[in-house]
N, C-alpha and C positions, 0 to 999 in steps of 0.2 A: 504493499499499501503506499502510496506516495502522496505527499501533501504540497501545496504552494508554500514558499517561504514568506510570511506576513510580514517579519519584524527579525532585527539581529538585537543582540543581548551583549553588552561589552562584558569582555572577559570571557565569551564563549570559546573553549579550545576547537578548532578544525583540524582534522586529520588531512596530513598530505605527505604523498612519496612514501606510502606504504606505514614507516613509523615515525614518522616527523610530527609536530603540531606546531601550527599557528595560533594566534589569539585574535580575536575581534576587540580593535580598539575603540575607544569611547567616540571617539570621530567618526569612524566608519558607522558604529551604530547609530548614530545622530542624523548622518546622511540618507540611510536607507528608508526606501519608501515601498510601500506595498504595489506590488509590480516590477518593482524592481528585479535583475540578476543579480548573484553573486558567482563571480567565477575564482575559482582557486588555482593559482598557477603552479603547475607541481614541481617545478626545478628548485623556485625561490621561496614556495609558499605564500607567496602574496597574493592578498585578498584583493582581486579586483571587482568594484562596483560599477555594475553597467544600468545606468538609467533607464526607465521603461522607453522614454523617448527616442534612445539611442540603439536602443535594442529594436525597436519598431521600424527605424529609419534602414538598418542592415536587413532586417527581415523584408522589408518592402522590394529594396533592390535585389536581394537572392531570389524573391520569389518572380519577380520581372524576369531574370535570367534563367530561372528553371523553365518559367514557361516559354522563352524565346527557343533556348535549346530545343524544346521539343519541336518545336516549329521548321528548326532549321535543316531538320531532317528530309525536309519536303523544297529546299530552297538550295537553286543550280550554283555549279561553283561560277558561271557566269556571272550572275546575279550579285556573289560575294565580289567579284572582282568589279563590277560595276559600283558596288559601294564603296571600294577603296578609292577609285576614280572620282566618285561624286564629292567624296571626303576634302579630297586633294585640291579639286576645282574649287570648293568654297573656301577653302583656306587662302587658294589665290585670288579671290576676289575681293578687291579694295574695299568694298562696304562692308563685309563679312569682316573682314582683318579688321576693319576701324573698330567695329563692335568690341572684338576680343581684345584689342589693345587698350580700348578705354578702360575694361574691365582687370586689365593686368597693371594698369597704370593704378588703379584705385588699390588692388593687392599690396602694391609694392609701397606705397602711401602707408598704409596699415601697418605692414611688417616694419618700416622704418619706427614708426610712432612706437611700437612696442620693443624696439630695440634688437629687431631681429636681422638675420642675415638675409640679403637680397641678391645674392650672387648669381644663384641658379634659379631664381624667380621670374627676370626679366625675358618676356617672351619678344625679343628682338627678330629683326629679319634673317639672322642665321638661324635661329631655332624654327623661325617659320619654314625657313627652304628646307631645313632637316626634317621636320614633320612630314612636307609633302614630298619630299626625295622617299620618306620611308614608307610611307602610304602607296607611293606608286610602284615601289618595291614588291610591295604585297600585291598589288593588282596584276604584276609580271611574272610572280613567282609560278614555280611548276605546280599543278595541282597533285596534290598527295593524297587528299581524301577520296579512299575507294580505291587505292593503288595496290596491287598484290605483291608484296614483298618476297613470298616463297611459295613453291606450290610441291606437295608430294602427291605422286602417281600411284594408285593401286591398280589392281587388277578390277575394272569395273566402277571405280569410284576415285575421288582425288579430293584433297584438302588443302584450300588456300589460307595463307597469312594475309589479311585485309588490315590496311590504316585506316582506322574509324576515329570519330571525335571521341574525346575524354569526356566532356563536360562543361560544368562552370569553374572559370578561373577568377580566382579573388586577388584583386592587388591591392596592397597598401602602399602608395608613393609617399616620398618625401613632397616637399615644396616646388616641384618642378611643372609648369604647365604645359608640357609637351606629350605628356606620359599616355595621352590617347591615341596618340601614332603607334605606338608599342603596344598599347595594350590589344588594340582593336587587330593586332597581326593573329590572336588565337582565333579569330573568326575564319581565317585562311582554310583551317581545317576542320571546320563545322563547329567550333565551341561557341560559348557566349563568356562575356566577361562582365564583372562587377568589381567596381573600383573606390576606394576612398583615397582623397587626396588630402595634403595636409592644411592646415586652417589656412594657411600662408597664402595658397594657390587655388582655394576654393571659388572663389568668385571668378576669376579666369577660367576655371575646368567646368563652372556652369554656363559662362558664354560661349565656350568651345562647344557644348552639349546642344544648347538652345539654336545656334547660329549655323554650325557646321556638322555636327554628329549625327543630332536626329534627324534634320532634312535629308541627309545623305542616306541615313537607315530607309526612310521612309519612299525616297527618289527611287532605290535600288530594289525596293518589295522585300526586304528585310526584317523581321520582327524587331517593334521599336523597343523590346527589352533586351537587345542582343549586347549591347555595351550599358550597363546601367551605373549610375552614381549614386553614391552612398550621400544622401544629404544629410549630414552631419560634420560640425568643425570639430567634434570632439575624440579623443583617442578611444574614448568606450565603444565607439562605433565601429571600430576598427576591430576590436577584441570581441565584439560580438559577432562582425563577420567570419573571422576567422575560427569561431567556435561552431559555426553552421555545420553540420555533418555533411549537408547536399553539397558540398565544395569537393572537386575534384582534385584543383590542385590550389594552393596559397602561395603568392608571390609576394614577400617583403622586400622593398628597396630603402634603402637609408642606412643609417650607422647606428652602432651601439648597443646598447641595453634595449631599446625599443624594438629593435628587429629580432633580438634573440627571444624577447619575451612572446612575441607575436607568432615565431616559430613554434616556441613551445605549446602556446596555446591551440596552433593549428593540429598539431602532433599528436596532444592528447586528446583531440577530436577524433584521430585514426586520418587525418588528410595529409596528403603527401605536401611535402614544403621545396621552397627554391628561395633561400636566404643570402642576403649580401648585406652584412653588418659592417663590421671592420673592414675597412681598406686601406689602401698605401702600400706602393711598391717597393720592393727591395732591388739593390743594385749592389754587386760584389766586384769589386777590382781584384785579379786575382795576381800572383805574381810576375806573370808574363803579360799582363795586360800592355795592349798598344795606347799609349798616352793619348794621342790624336782622338783615337775611336773614344776612348772612355769620357775625355772631355766633351764630345759631341753629343754622347749620350746624357749625360748630366744635362746638359744645356737644354736639349729636345725633348727631354722628358720632365721638365719643369713651365711648361708653357701657360697651363692654366691647373687650378686644382678640382680634380675629381678623384674616382677611388684608383684609379690606376697611374696617378702622378708619383712621381718619386717621393718615397717618405724616409728610406732609411737607407744609407751608402757604409758600406764596408770596405776598408783597403787594407791590401795586405802590408803588413809592417816593413817589409824589404822595399817597397815601393812609396811609403809615406811622404818621403823628402820631396818627391817628384810630384806625386799625383795629388796630396791636399793642396796645394797652392792652384792646380789646375780646377781641382773640384769648386775650393772657394770663388775661383775666378767664373766658372760656369754658372755658380748660384748667383753670383752678383751681376751677371750678364742678363739672368732670368728675369731679377729685380728690374734691373735697367730697363727691360724690353716693355715692361708694365707701367714705368714711371714710378717704381718703389724700389726701396733698400730690399734687404735679406735676412733672415732670421736664423741662426745654425743652433741646434742642440747637440753637444758634444760628449758622449758618454766618460763618466768619470775615468779617469785612468788614460785618456787619450789626448788631455789637453794642452802635453807638452810638444804635441805635432801641430799646434796653431801659431801662427805667427804672433807677435806680442800686440800688435795694434788690433787684432782682432779679440783677444782678451780683453780689452779696456772699452772697447768702441760701444755705442749705443747707438738705436736705430727707431726710426718712426716705423712703428709694425701699424697697418691697418686692420683692425678688429670689428666686428660687426656693430661695437657700440662708438665707433671712430679708432681716429689714430691714437696711440699710445706709446709712449717713449720706455724702449725695453733694450737691455743688455743685447746686444748683438748675438753673442755667444754665452748661452747658459748649460751650465752642467746637468746631465741626465744620467739619473741611477741604471744600471744596464737592465735591470728587470722591467724598465719602462720603453725598450726598445720597440714594442709592440704598439705603442700609442700612434694612433694617425692624427696628424696636424692637419686640421680641418683649416686651413689659412683661406683670407676673402681675397687678398691683392698682393700681400707681400709675401714671397714663397719662403717656405718654412721646412728645413729637412733636419734630421738626426745622423750623426755621423760618429763611427767607430773604427779605431785600427785591430785589425785582428792579426793572431801569429801565423794562421796559415788557411787553407780553404776549408780543411775539415771543422776548424774553429766556425767559420762564416756560416757553414752548412748548420753546424749545431745551434748556432745563436737563433738563424733564420725556424728551425722546425720549433724552438722552443718559446721564442717570444714573439713571432710575426702571427698574423690573422692568418696565415698560410695561403695567401692567394695569390700573390706575381712576383717572381725574381729573375733577373737577368745577371750573368756571369761574363765579365768582359775579360777573356781569355783567347789566347791563339792557340791553345793545346787541346787536340780532338778529344785526347784522352780524359782530360780533366772534363771537358763539356760532358761527356758522355756520364763519370763516375758523378758528376753535379746532376745531372739530371735524374740519375735512378736513385740519389740519396736525397733530394729535396721533397718534402711533403707540400706540394704546391700543383693546383691545376693549370696555372699559366706557367711557364718556364722559357725564358729566350735568351739572347745573347747581344741584344742591342738596347733599344729604346724600350720604356715600358708602357709607353701609351698607346700601345698596338692592342692591348687586351680590352677589345672593345666590338660588340657582335656586328655592328653594323660597318664598322672599319675593317675589322678581320676577315670577316665572313660575306660580305658584301649583302649583308640583311639586318633589319632592324632587331634589336635583342629586346626581351622582356626583363632579362636580370642578368647579373653575375653572380654566382656563389663562390665562396671560401670555403675552406674545407675547416674552419675552426669547429666545426660539428662533426666531422669525418666525411670522408669520400664520398661521391654519389654514386648510387647504384645504374649503372647501363646508361650513365648519360654525360655530355659535357657538361662543365661549369657555366657555358654560354647558353641560356635557355633562349630560344626563339619560337615565334609564333608557330611555324610548320613543325616544331619540335615536341608540340603538345598534341598528343594524341596517345591511343590504345590501340591494340592488335586483336582483332576478331578472328576467329577461325570458322572457314566455309566450307561445307562441304557438298560437295556435286557429285550424285550417283549416276551412273552411264550405262548401267546394266542391271534388268532385273534380278539376274541369279546371284546377286552380292549376299553372303551369310556371315555371319560372326562365327 
């Protein structure tokens, strides 16, 4: 027998993770209202309160996506291609984009007033072009829905393995307004999508839905809920969405604790996840590193701050005298190119390799709240090497001097988010040993900024996954729309005499 939860009592013990207990706080008990949902996050034991309005917002969006998924079975691949083209055309229309840009300007003003970062919030012409290009890439992508990937012939019958739609895909995105072009990619294989956008970009998202997305769905004859937006600014709506067992895949993009929390919620509901929490690329200069190549890689991996931007550099001790100055010069060049200085975190024990002027200099660092005067180089404990520097305009990296390649590999495997790493080395055997030893889904020998689905694979990505929570089963860490599918088995009997 089950009863609805009508109230919370402060001090009530709540079991989680088998044999652990968390306690209802007075503040949580006071906030709870009849109809609210209480979610216990099984990793930390955190009690998450989902107000009834946020639960309803998530439920409505998922129900629309569920109904749309059933309808997508009768939608032709041509109609899906038409949707992508109509969506792109509307974004190209000056009148349509003007309405989206106005909503985006309002979002930016509100975010600035709250002291929030607006680096990724701006819907500029570059973002507009990228969205249009991404949608047209999906329009022109090969059709895989219904594709036979293998066939086993028997005497009088055969079994085919057929690519089929997976279901409802849920997304929680950080405050970037261009995510619809990414998430809409799941429609290519007949899926539907439900999204929650960070509060900073919600107004822009709503404008895209109203003026471009929904009209494109209608014009192409696709069901109206094929891409649904959760109409809530609260994180609780994302918790409610990821806790819904009707989802087939949950995708969380962002950083830090919020992503791991969302992933835990989805996993305890039994939903497969694609997570990207902590980013930041690592670069290792081996004993035989080519100095010119190393300097160019550093400079070209710091053009702007995204998840695959250079975050940690490890330099072999035998080459420190030559390569550290080149590294610092490349870091300064990256700042100068943005009209900024630069910021360095030097791991404790490596300070002696810095020039004396770096140890005493200060720099104006642009933070979300504005410019701040800080030391240009600050000491960093080794166990903080995995920290991702979420810089706004002023390039910011960590540096450590290592004894050999084995130490560099060990540091990466221990402290990094196990995301992406490059080795600068001319030794093929060292590169092979490195590739086999580092626990990362993305490994290279040059710039770190290649780790991007649209750039590397020539198709829009839905998300990148690091390996903080383990390796991924039977798929790449780049999730794209045409990679969201299941395999169905279809038997065709050609003879009446087949018996088992």
